[in-house]
C-alpha positions in Angstrom: 22.7 -25.2 -27.0 25.8 -26.6 -28.5 28.1 -23.6 -29.0 29.6 -22.3 -32.2 30.3 -25.0 -34.8 34.0 -25.5 -35.8 33.4 -24.5 -39.4 31.0 -21.6 -40.2 30.6 -22.7 -43.8 29.0 -25.9 -42.6 26.7 -24.4 -40.0 23.5 -26.1 -41.4 25.3 -29.3 -41.9 25.8 -29.3 -38.1 22.2 -28.3 -37.5 20.7 -30.3 -40.4 17.2 -30.4 -38.9 16.6 -26.9 -40.3 17.3 -28.2 -43.8 14.6 -30.8 -43.3 12.0 -28.3 -41.9 12.6 -25.6 -44.5 9.7 -24.8 -46.8 11.6 -22.5 -49.1 14.2 -25.0 -50.6 16.2 -27.6 -48.8 19.7 -26.8 -50.1 22.3 -26.8 -47.4 24.8 -25.0 -49.5 22.5 -22.0 -49.9 21.6 -21.9 -46.2 25.3 -22.2 -45.2 26.3 -19.3 -47.5 23.6 -17.1 -46.2 24.6 -18.0 -42.6 28.1 -16.9 -43.2 27.1 -13.6 -44.9 24.2 -12.6 -42.7 25.1 -14.1 -39.3 28.7 -15.1 -38.9 30.0 -12.0 -40.5 27.9 -9.9 -38.2 28.5 -11.9 -35.0 29.9 -9.0 -33.1 26.7 -7.0 -33.7 24.6 -9.9 -32.7 26.5 -11.0 -29.5 24.6 -10.0 -26.4 21.7 -8.5 -28.4 18.0 -9.0 -28.3 17.2 -9.9 -31.9 13.8 -9.6 -33.7 13.5 -11.9 -36.7 10.8 -10.8 -39.2 9.2 -13.7 -41.1 11.2 -16.1 -39.0 10.2 -19.2 -40.9 11.3 -22.4 -39.0 13.5 -20.4 -36.7 16.7 -21.1 -38.6 18.3 -17.6 -38.3 16.8 -17.0 -34.8 18.7 -20.1 -33.7 21.8 -19.0 -35.6 21.7 -15.7 -33.8 21.6 -17.5 -30.4 24.5 -19.7 -31.5 26.4 -16.5 -32.1 25.8 -15.0 -28.7 22.4 -13.3 -28.9 20.8 -12.9 -25.5 17.3 -13.5 -26.7 15.4 -13.8 -30.0 11.8 -13.0 -31.0 10.4 -14.2 -34.3 7.3 -13.1 -36.1 5.8 -15.5 -38.6 2.4 -15.6 -40.1 2.3 -19.3 -40.8 1.3 -21.3 -37.6 2.9 -24.5 -39.1 6.2 -22.8 -39.4 5.9 -21.2 -35.9 5.4 -24.7 -34.5 8.4 -26.0 -36.4 10.5 -23.1 -35.0 9.5 -24.0 -31.4 10.1 -27.7 -32.1 13.5 -26.9 -33.6 14.5 -24.8 -30.6 13.4 -27.6 -28.2 15.2 -30.2 -30.2 18.5 -28.3 -30.0 18.1 -27.7 -26.3 17.5 -23.9 -26.3 16.2 -22.7 -23.0 12.6 -21.6 -23.3 13.3 -18.1 -22.0 15.7 -17.3 -24.8 13.2 -17.4 -27.6 9.6 -16.4 -28.3 7.8 -16.9 -31.6 4.7 -14.9 -32.4 2.1 -16.0 -34.9 0.8 -13.1 -36.9 1.4 -10.5 -39.6 4.6 -8.5 -39.3 2.8 -5.2 -39.8 0.3 -6.0 -37.0 2.8 -7.3 -34.5 5.9 -5.2 -34.9 4.8 -2.2 -32.9 3.9 -4.4 -29.8 7.2 -6.3 -29.6 9.7 -5.5 -26.8 12.6 -3.3 -27.7 15.2 -5.2 -29.8 18.8 -4.2 -30.6 19.0 -6.0 -33.9 16.3 -6.7 -36.5 16.6 -9.3 -39.2 14.6 -8.7 -42.4 15.5 -11.7 -44.4 13.5 -12.8 -47.5 10.4 -10.7 -46.8 11.1 -7.2 -48.2 10.3 -8.1 -51.8 7.1 -10.0 -50.8 5.4 -6.8 -49.7 4.2 -3.6 -51.4 4.3 -1.1 -48.5 8.0 -0.9 -48.0 8.2 2.5 -46.4 5.5 1.5 -43.9 7.6 -1.4 -42.8 10.8 0.7 -42.6 8.9 3.3 -40.7 7.8 0.7 -38.2 11.3 -0.5 -37.9 12.6 3.0 -37.4 10.0 3.6 -34.7 11.2 0.4 -33.0 14.6 2.1 -32.8 16.9 -0.9 -33.2 20.7 -0.3 -33.2 21.1 -2.4 -36.4 18.9 -3.7 -39.3 20.2 -6.6 -41.4 18.3 -6.9 -44.6 18.5 -9.6 -47.3 16.2 -9.2 -50.3 15.6 -9.8 -54.0 15.8 -6.7 -56.0 14.7 -5.5 -59.4 17.3 -5.2 -62.2 15.8 -1.8 -63.3 18.2 1.1 -62.8 16.0 4.0 -61.6 14.7 4.1 -58.0 11.5 2.1 -58.7 9.4 -0.7 -57.2 8.9 -3.4 -59.8 5.5 -5.2 -59.4 5.8 -8.9 -60.0 3.6 -11.9 -59.6 4.9 -14.4 -57.0 4.6 -17.3 -59.5 4.5 -15.6 -62.9 7.3 -13.1 -62.5 7.4 -9.8 -64.3 4.4 -8.4 -66.2 1.7 -9.7 -63.8 -1.8 -10.2 -65.1 -4.5 -7.8 -64.0 -6.1 -9.0 -60.8 -3.2 -11.2 -59.9 -1.3 -11.2 -56.6 1.5 -8.7 -56.5 5.0 -8.5 -54.9 7.2 -5.4 -55.0 10.8 -5.8 -56.0 12.7 -2.6 -55.2 15.6 -1.7 -57.5 18.9 -1.2 -55.7 18.5 2.6 -56.3 15.1 2.4 -54.6 16.5 0.5 -51.7 19.2 3.0 -51.3 16.7 5.9 -51.4 14.4 4.2 -48.8 17.2 3.4 -46.3 18.8 6.8 -46.6 15.6 8.7 -46.2 15.6 7.7 -42.5 19.1 9.1 -42.1 20.5 5.6 -41.9 23.9 4.5 -43.3 24.5 1.0 -44.6 27.0 -1.3 -46.2 26.3 -4.0 -48.7 27.8 -7.5 -48.4 30.1 -8.2 -51.4 28.6 -11.4 -52.6 30.4 -11.3 -55.9 33.9 -11.4 -54.3 33.0 -13.3 -51.2 33.7 -16.8 -52.7 30.3 -17.9 -51.2 28.1 -17.6 -54.3 29.7 -20.2 -56.7 27.1 -22.9 -56.1 24.3 -22.9 -58.8 21.7 -22.3 -56.0 23.3 -19.0 -55.3 23.1 -17.5 -58.8 20.7 -14.8 -57.6 23.4 -13.4 -55.3 26.2 -13.9 -57.8 24.4 -12.0 -60.6 23.1 -9.2 -58.4 19.5 -10.2 -58.3 19.6 -10.4 -54.5 21.5 -8.2 -52.0 22.3 -8.1 -48.3 23.1 -5.1 -46.3 23.9 -4.1 -42.7 22.1 -0.8 -41.8 23.2 1.4 -39.0 19.9 2.8 -37.6 21.5 5.0 -35.0 23.2 7.4 -37.5 22.7 10.9 -36.0 21.1 13.1 -38.6 21.6 16.1 -36.4 22.6 16.9 -32.8 20.1 15.8 -30.1 19.1 19.4 -29.2 18.5 20.1 -32.9 16.3 17.1 -33.2 14.3 18.1 -30.1 13.7 21.6 -31.5 12.6 20.2 -34.9 10.1 17.8 -33.3 8.7 20.6 -31.1 8.4 22.8 -34.1 6.4 20.2 -36.0 4.1 19.5 -33.1 3.5 23.2 -32.6 2.8 24.0 -36.3 0.5 21.1 -36.7 -2.0 22.3 -34.2 -5.1 23.2 -36.1 -3.6 22.0 -39.4 -5.6 19.5 -41.4 -4.3 16.0 -41.8 -3.7 16.7 -45.5 -1.1 19.3 -44.6 0.6 17.3 -42.0 3.3 16.0 -44.3 4.0 19.4 -45.7 4.7 20.7 -42.2 7.2 17.8 -41.6 8.9 18.5 -44.9 9.1 22.3 -44.2 10.6 21.8 -40.8 13.0 19.1 -41.9 14.3 21.4 -44.6 14.8 24.2 -42.0 16.8 21.9 -39.7 18.7 19.9 -42.2 17.0 16.5 -41.4 15.5 14.0 -43.7 11.6 14.3 -43.6 11.1 10.5 -43.1 13.4 10.5 -40.1 11.8 13.6 -38.6 8.3 12.1 -39.1 9.3 9.0 -37.1 10.6 11.2 -34.3 7.4 13.2 -34.2 5.3 10.0 -34.0 7.4 8.7 -31.2 7.0 11.9 -29.3 3.3 11.9 -29.8 3.1 8.3 -28.6 4.9 9.3 -25.4 2.5 12.2 -24.6 -0.7 10.5 -25.7 -2.9 9.4 -22.7 -2.9 5.6 -22.1 -5.6 3.9 -24.2 -6.0 6.8 -26.5 -5.6 6.4 -30.3 -4.4 8.8 -32.9 -7.2 10.8 -34.6 
C-alpha cells in the first residue's frame, strides 16, 4: 500500500495499472473524475469501514477505498477474468491479502451471504438490471450505514424504468436483451421508499465533467448519490411494534395477502411499506430455525 496520492485528480495516473486492466474504457480522465466524486469526496465515510463493492470489475474502486482508509473490502464480480485481474492488481500494489476478498458470482446470489459491511458501492450496475427493488431490498437487509450509487438514468421525467438494449439503445427489438434505466424520479422513489435520505453529487458545477468522456455526467444522463441507510423512519419501539403486528396478522393469511398486511400496518405506524417489509424479513430470519427456508 502506498498511501494517499498527492493529487486526488490524478489518482489513476498514480495507479495506472487499473487503466490498463479496465474492460469498460481506458480513459484516465474519466476514472480520475469518478474517483474524486465517488471516493475522495466520501473519504470520511469510507475511513475505517468494511466496504462491499458490487460488480467490482478489476478492483479499481475497492483499491481506492483501501487507499482512503477502508479497513477491508469485499468485491462481487460475475466475470472470473475480472476477478483474477482484481486479485492481481491488489497483489501488484502490495495490498495485504487479509484486506480484500473477491467473490466470483452473481450479485443477487451472493449479496445475502456476505459479511456485514458498513458501506456498499453500487457503481455502474444499477442500470444493467431490471429488478431494481430486489437489489435495493437485499441492500437494505444487509443494513449498511451508507450506500454510494453511480448509475446511468433515463431522461424521461415520470418515475419510470426505461427498457433499453445494451447495444441498440432505446426502443429494443422484441426478444433482445434488456437493461432498465431508471428515471431520476424513479430513483428518488425507490430510495425514499426504504425511508432512506440521500444527496446527489453536483457534477454540473463540480468542474470535473468538462472532458468529452464525461459528457453523460455533464448533461445529466448519469448521476451519483450518497444514501444514508440508517435514517430512522420511526422510533425503535414503534418499529418493533409494527414488525410484531405484521407477523401476528400474517398468521394464517395467504401469501397473496402478505403485502396488503405490510401496507396496512405501515400506514398505521407511519412507516414506508418497503422499509417495514425489510424489517419483517430480518425478524423472520432471526427466528427461523437453522437450515430452514421460507415457505
